[in-house]
C-alpha positions in Angstrom: 0.0 0.0 0.1 1.4 3.4 -0.9 1.9 6.1 1.7 0.9 9.7 0.7 3.0 12.7 1.6 0.7 14.5 3.9 2.2 17.9 3.3 1.9 17.4 -0.5 -1.9 16.3 -0.3 -2.7 19.0 2.2 -1.0 21.7 -0.2 -2.5 20.3 -3.3 -6.2 20.3 -1.7 -5.6 23.7 -0.2 -4.7 25.1 -3.6 -7.8 23.3 -5.0 -9.9 24.9 -2.5 -8.4 28.2 -3.2 -9.4 27.9 -6.8 -12.8 27.0 -6.1 -13.2 29.9 -3.6 -12.0 32.3 -6.3 -14.4 30.8 -8.9 -17.3 31.2 -6.3 -16.4 34.8 -5.6 -16.0 35.6 -9.4 -19.4 34.2 -10.0 -20.8 37.1 -8.0 -19.2 39.9 -10.0 -21.2 41.3 -12.7 -20.5 40.0 -16.4 -22.1 42.5 -18.5 -19.2 44.3 -20.6 -19.0 47.6 -21.9 -17.4 48.6 -25.1 -14.9 45.7 -24.9 -17.5 43.1 -24.3 -16.2 41.5 -21.4 -17.0 42.1 -17.9 -15.1 42.5 -14.7 -15.7 38.9 -13.9 -13.5 38.0 -17.0 -9.9 37.9 -15.6 -10.7 36.8 -12.0 -12.4 34.1 -13.8 -9.4 33.0 -15.7 -7.2 33.2 -12.8 -9.7 30.9 -10.7 -9.8 28.7 -13.7 -5.9 28.5 -13.6 -5.7 27.9 -9.8 -8.2 25.0 -10.1 -6.3 23.5 -12.9 -3.1 23.7 -10.8 -4.8 22.2 -7.8 -6.1 19.2 -10.1 -2.7 18.7 -11.4 -0.8 19.1 -7.9 -3.5 16.6 -6.3 -3.1 14.2 -9.2 0.7 14.1 -8.6 0.1 13.9 -5.0 -2.2 11.0 -4.9 -0.3 8.9 -7.7 3.2 8.6 -5.8 4.2 12.1 -5.0 5.1 15.3 -6.9 7.6 14.4 -9.6 11.1 16.3 -9.7 10.7 17.7 -6.3 13.6 19.2 -5.3 15.8 17.8 -2.1 15.0 19.3 1.3 18.5 20.0 2.1 19.6 23.6 0.6 23.4 22.3 0.0 22.2 19.5 -2.0 20.1 22.0 -4.2 23.3 24.1 -4.6 21.9 27.1 -2.7 24.0 29.4 -0.6 23.6 29.7 3.3 21.4 32.8 4.3 23.1 35.9 4.6 21.6 37.9 7.0 23.4 41.3 6.6 22.5 41.3 2.6 18.8 40.5 3.7 19.0 43.2 6.1 20.6 45.8 3.4 17.8 45.0 0.9 15.0 45.2 3.6 16.4 48.5 4.7 16.5 49.8 1.0 12.8 48.7 0.7 11.6 50.4 3.7 13.8 53.5 3.1 12.1 53.8 -0.5 8.7 53.6 1.0 9.5 56.1 3.7 11.2 58.7 1.1 9.2 58.4 -2.0 6.3 60.7 -0.5 8.3 63.7 0.5 11.8 63.2 -1.0 10.5 62.2 -4.5 10.9 59.0 -6.7 14.5 59.6 -7.7 15.9 60.0 -4.3 14.0 57.2 -3.0 15.3 55.2 -5.9 18.8 56.2 -5.2 18.5 54.8 -1.7 17.0 51.7 -2.7 19.7 51.1 -5.3 22.6 51.9 -2.9 21.1 49.6 -0.2 20.5 46.7 -2.7 24.1 46.9 -4.1 25.4 47.2 -0.5 23.1 44.0 0.3 24.8 42.2 -2.7 28.3 42.9 -1.2 29.3 46.1 -3.2 31.7 48.4 -0.9 31.7 51.3 -3.4 29.3 53.7 -2.2 30.0 56.7 -4.4 29.9 54.6 -7.5 26.4 53.0 -6.4 24.9 56.4 -5.4 26.1 57.9 -8.7 24.7 55.1 -10.9 21.5 54.9 -8.7 21.1 58.5 -9.5 21.6 58.0 -13.4 19.2 55.2 -13.3 16.5 56.8 -11.1 16.7 60.1 -12.9 16.7 58.1 -16.4 13.5 56.2 -15.2 11.7 59.4 -13.9 12.3 61.3 -17.1 11.0 58.3 -19.2 7.9 58.0 -17.2 7.0 61.6 -16.8 8.0 62.8 -20.5 7.5 60.0 -22.6 4.7 57.8 -20.8 3.0 61.1 -19.2 2.9 59.3 -15.9 2.9 61.6 -12.8 5.7 60.5 -10.2 6.5 62.4 -7.2 9.5 64.8 -7.8 9.8 65.6 -4.2 13.0 67.7 -3.6 13.7 68.0 -7.3 10.4 70.0 -7.9 12.1 73.5 -7.6 14.7 72.2 -10.1 12.1 70.8 -12.5 10.2 74.0 -12.6 6.8 73.2 -10.8 5.1 70.1 -9.6 6.9 68.0 -12.2 8.8 67.9 -15.4 
C-alpha cells in the first residue's frame, strides 16, 4: 500500500479549495461588459480556472506517487548558498527607505537610496559609485515615465529644479 505525503496532499487540496473559492467569488461579480464586450469577472475567472487546474494537477501528482521532480529538502544538496542576514538586512532597509522617502523626497531620491542599499546587500563596497549609478538610473526612469509615458511620479526635492510640480 502506497503512503501519501501529507504535506503534498494538504497543499494540493488547499490550492484546489482556493481555486474553487476564487471561482465562487468571481461568480458574484457582474458579467456585462461595456464597449470591450467582457465584464469585470473575466480576468478573475481566468485566474480562478488556472488555480483550479493547478490544484487538480498537484492533487493528481500527490495521490499518484508524489510530486515528480521535487527538489531535495537540504539547501546544500540543491546548490543554494547559506542565508546571509546582513545582505537581507540591507535589501530590506532599502525597501523601507524607498517607502519612507518616495512621498516627501521624491521618486529619484527614493530610487537612489533603494539602489545603494540593494547593491550594498549584494556585497558592493563602492558607495560613491553606487550612489552615482543609482542617481543616473533613477533619473532616467523618472524622465522616461514623466516625459514619454506621461505618468506623474512624485518629484519631491527636485520640484524646484524641475520648474513646478513635475517635469
